[in-house]
C-alpha positions in Angstrom: 7.6 -10.3 -18.8 8.3 -8.2 -21.8 8.1 -4.4 -21.2 5.4 -2.4 -23.0 6.6 -1.0 -26.3 4.8 0.5 -29.3 3.9 -2.8 -30.8 3.0 -5.2 -28.0 0.2 -3.7 -26.0 -2.2 -6.6 -26.5 0.1 -9.2 -25.0 1.5 -6.8 -22.4 -1.9 -5.9 -21.1 -2.9 -9.5 -20.7 0.4 -10.4 -18.9 0.2 -7.3 -16.7 -3.4 -8.1 -15.6 -2.2 -11.6 -14.6 0.8 -10.2 -12.7 -1.4 -7.7 -10.8 -4.0 -10.4 -10.1 -1.4 -12.8 -8.6 -0.3 -10.0 -6.3 -3.9 -9.2 -5.3 -3.7 -5.8 -6.9 -6.1 -6.2 -9.9 -8.8 -4.1 -8.3 -6.6 -1.0 -8.6 -6.9 -1.0 -12.4 -10.3 -2.6 -12.8 -13.4 -0.4 -13.4 -15.5 -0.9 -10.2 -19.2 -1.6 -10.8 -19.9 0.9 -8.0 -17.7 3.4 -6.3 -19.0 2.0 -3.0 -17.2 -1.3 -3.8 -13.8 0.1 -2.8 -12.9 2.4 0.1 -10.2 4.5 -1.5 -9.5 6.3 1.7 -7.9 3.5 3.6 -4.2 3.2 4.2 -4.3 -0.3 2.8 -5.9 0.9 -0.4 -3.2 3.6 -0.9 -0.4 1.2 -0.2 -1.8 -1.4 -2.7 -2.3 1.3 -5.3 1.3 2.5 -4.9 2.4 -1.1 -5.4 0.3 -1.5 -8.5 1.4 1.8 -9.9 5.1 0.8 -9.3 4.6 -2.5 -11.0 3.0 -0.9 -14.0 5.8 1.7 -14.2 8.5 -1.0 -14.0 6.9 -3.0 -16.9 6.8 -0.2 -19.5 9.6 0.8 -21.8 11.3 4.1 -20.8 9.7 5.7 -23.9 6.3 5.3 -22.3 7.3 6.9 -19.0 6.2 10.3 -20.4 2.6 9.1 -20.4 2.5 7.9 -16.8 5.1 9.9 -15.0 2.6 12.2 -13.2 -0.2 9.6 -12.8 -1.5 9.6 -9.2 -3.1 6.2 -9.2 -2.6 2.9 -10.9 -5.9 3.2 -12.7 -4.9 6.6 -14.1 -1.6 5.2 -15.4 -3.5 2.2 -16.9 -6.0 4.3 -18.7 -3.3 6.5 -20.1 -1.4 3.5 -21.5 -4.6 2.2 -23.1 -5.0 5.1 -25.4 -1.4 5.2 -26.6 
């Protein structure tokens, strides 16, 4: 998979969604229809979110690290990359 750069967000976003989906981590970046859908207090959720955040961080060019370096959740990192 090609890392996210300035000119490939459209393709990167699609490929990253598929990668997270294959690993069962897509819910960590998806907008839940209701906050009740996901119990974000469980150890399992935190571990999955760290995995998703790690995958996202590994798939962005180093020039984009500045946008996600202090993101606490995968969703937060995802949203920051969307606006860049």
